N, C-alpha and C positions, 0 to 999 in steps of 0.2 A: 672733371676738368681741373686744371691746375692754374695757378696764378704765379707768374715769375716775379720775384722781387729780390734784388741783390744776390742773384745766383741761386736762390732757394725757390723751390716749387712748393706752394702751399695748396693743399686740397680745399676746394670750395664745394662742399657737398651738403645736401639736406637729407640727413638720415631719417627715415620713417620709423624704423624699429631697430633696436639694439638689445642684445642680451648675451649672456655667457652660459656655458654648460654648467648646470648646478649639481652639487653633491649634497644630498638631502635637500635642504632649502637654501643652502648657502651657494652664492654664485662664485665659488672659488675654483677656477680652472684657467687653463691657458687656451681655451677654445672660445672664440668670440664670434657671434653671428651679427650681421648688419645688413639691412635692406635700405637702399637709397639709389637714386639716379637710374631706376629701372633695372637694378642689379641686386643679386644676393651674394654677399661675401662671407666666406668662412675662413677665419684666421685661426691657426692652431700652432702650438709648439712653444717652447721656452728657449732652449739653447739654439736649436735651429727651428725656423718657423716656415710655415707654408700658408699661402693665401689662394683660395679657390674662388673663382668668380663665375656666376651664371646669370645670363640675361633672363629676366623674369618671364618673358614671353616664350622661352624655350622649355618651361616647366609644363609637363603634360598631365601630371596626376599628383594629388596630395592625400596622404593618409596620416591620421593621428592615432598614436598608440599611447595608452595610459594604463600602466600596470597598477596593482593595488598599492605598492609603496609610492609610486608617482602620484597617485590620487591623494594619498595621505599627505604628502609633502607639497602638493599643489604644482606639480610639474608634469610634463609629458614629452613625448618624442614625435616630431613631425618628419615623415619620410616623403621626399620629393623625387619623383621620377622625371627625368629631363631628356631632351633630345641632344644633349651635350655629350660629345664623345669622351672627353677626359673625365667627366664625373656624371655617369648616367643615373646614379642614385645619390642624393644628398640627404644626410640625416641631421636634423637639428635636435640634438639629444638633451633631455632633461631641462627643458626651458620652462620658465614661469608663464602662467596664463596661456597655456598651449592652445586651448580651444579658441580663444580670442585671436591669437596670432595666426592660427590656421585660417580663420575667416578673413582676416585682414590681408594675408597673402593671397588667398583665392581672389579677392576683389582686386588687388593690385595686378595680378597676373592677367585677369580678364581686361582690365583697363589698358595694360601695356599691349595686349594683343589687338584691341580695338584701335589704339593710337597708331600702331605699326601696320595695321591692316593685314594681319596674318591669321585671322580667324578662319578655321577650316583647313589650314595648311597641313595639319597633322594627317589629314586623310589623303593627301596627294600620294599617288603611287599605290594606294590600297588595291585598286583594280588595274593591273598592268596590261592585261589582255582579255579578250572575250573568247572563250572556247566555243567551238561549234557545238550545236545541240541537235539531237535527233528528235524531231517533233512529230512526224506523221507515222512512224512505226515501220517504214520501208527498209530500214537498215542503213540508209545513207544519211550522212550528216547534213543537216539543212543549214543554209546560210541565214544571216540575221536580217534579211530584207523582209519585213512584215507587211509589205504593201499588197 
């Protein structure tokens, strides 16, 4: 949400988590990750920039990767699979305290799903039709009236 004042719009946000992509253990990059207001933001670029936004409840799977160099330097990469068409996979690369961040994200995602009452929505459409089944061995497909 923004607040208008003298022609300016100032962001009024409560960021829960912020970090940058690290090189070794230094957070020196132009890729910034932010979680707040039920959304995940990925800002990248220097001369030209890009901002991707994903609603937390649309994230379906979280995976944490930590290579040996990442473990040495205390970073990790979190891969998020989403139901978002523009960004089906989001990678939070080389972030500090990655295991803790993964747990926090997982809790926030579940909370957002409960708040928006979308728990179980991922399974809609999983069974689109029921095929006839041959039960009694007579070669004819039986209907599904089991009475």
